[in-house]
C-alpha positions as CSV (number, residue, x, y, z in Angstrom):
1,M,-43.8,-7.2,5.3
2,S,-46.7,-5.3,6.7
3,G,-47.2,-1.0,7.0
4,V,-47.1,1.7,4.3
5,W,-44.8,3.4,1.5
6,V,-44.4,6.7,2.9
7,F,-42.1,9.3,-0.5
8,K,-41.4,12.5,1.8
9,N,-38.2,14.3,0.4
10,G,-36.8,12.1,-1.7
11,V,-36.6,9.0,0.7
12,I,-39.6,5.9,0.3
13,R,-39.5,4.6,3.5
14,L,-41.5,1.3,5.2
15,V,-44.3,2.8,7.8
16,E,-45.6,-0.1,10.0
17,N,-48.5,-0.6,11.7
18,P,-50.1,3.1,10.5
19,P,-53.5,3.2,11.9
20,A,-56.1,1.6,10.0
21,G,-58.2,3.3,7.5
22,S,-57.8,7.0,8.4
23,G,-56.1,7.4,5.3
24,K,-53.7,9.9,7.8
25,V,-50.3,9.9,9.0
26,L,-49.1,12.1,11.7
27,V,-46.2,13.5,11.3
28,Y,-43.6,15.2,14.3
29,E,-42.9,18.5,12.2
30,P,-38.9,19.1,13.7
31,T,-37.8,15.8,12.2
32,G,-40.1,14.5,10.0
33,E,-40.6,11.7,12.2
34,V,-44.1,10.1,10.7
35,I,-45.4,8.6,14.0
36,S,-46.3,4.4,13.8
37,S,-46.5,3.7,17.3
38,Y,-47.6,4.8,20.3
39,S,-44.0,3.9,21.8
40,S,-42.9,7.0,19.3
41,L,-45.6,8.7,20.4
42,E,-45.1,9.0,24.3
43,R,-41.7,9.7,23.5
44,I,-42.6,12.7,21.5
45,L,-44.3,13.6,24.9
46,T,-42.6,12.7,27.5
47,G,-39.7,14.8,25.5
48,L,-41.7,18.0,25.5
49,G,-43.2,18.3,29.1
50,W,-46.3,15.5,28.8
51,E,-46.7,13.0,31.8
52,R,-49.1,9.9,31.3
53,Y,-52.1,9.1,32.3
54,Y,-52.3,6.0,34.3
55,D,-56.6,6.6,34.7
56,D,-58.6,5.1,32.2
57,P,-57.7,1.0,31.1
58,D,-59.1,1.7,27.6
59,L,-57.3,5.3,26.9
60,L,-53.8,6.3,26.4
61,Q,-53.8,9.9,27.7
62,F,-51.1,12.9,28.3
63,H,-51.5,15.7,30.6
64,K,-48.7,18.8,30.3
65,S,-48.2,20.4,34.1
66,S,-48.1,23.8,32.2
67,S,-51.7,23.9,30.5
68,I,-55.5,22.6,30.7
69,D,-55.0,19.9,27.5
70,L,-55.3,16.4,27.4
71,I,-55.1,14.3,25.1
72,S,-56.4,11.1,24.9
73,V,-55.8,8.2,22.4
74,P,-57.2,4.7,22.3
75,K,-55.3,2.2,23.6
76,D,-55.6,-0.2,20.8
77,F,-53.1,2.0,18.0
78,S,-55.2,0.4,14.6
79,K,-58.1,2.3,16.3
80,L,-56.4,5.7,16.0
81,K,-58.3,8.3,13.3
82,S,-58.0,11.7,12.1
83,V,-59.2,13.3,14.5
84,H,-57.2,11.8,17.1
85,M,-54.3,13.7,15.4
86,Y,-56.1,16.7,15.2
87,D,-56.9,16.9,18.8
88,I,-53.1,16.8,19.1
89,V,-52.1,18.6,16.7
90,V,-54.3,21.6,18.1
91,K,-52.9,21.4,21.5
92,I,-49.7,21.1,20.2
93,P,-49.6,23.7,18.2
94,N,-46.7,23.9,14.7
95,K,-45.1,20.5,16.2
96,F,-47.0,18.1,14.7
97,R,-49.3,17.9,11.1
98,V,-51.4,15.9,10.2
99,R,-50.5,14.2,6.3
100,D,-51.9,12.0,3.7
101,M,-50.3,8.6,3.4
102,N,-50.0,9.8,-0.4
């Protein structure tokens, strides 16, 4: 088993494949879900009306037609840093939060 154990609201659970070395996690506030993979991030963003762009082979990019914002994150989830997480928080207020792993 690899990952990080996260304790929240009296419950402890394993978050697999956390971003390496950041000491931070991205949390989807409505459900409290810790984003532990791009598949979970893409599922949530798609549900919020964001569309995937396929222009850059080194990045995952998402755009919402009702805004000028573009979310860009490295294609390798292990390279996701807190600056990328905060970018998502700023562009989608009240839905995401960056927290310390502990």
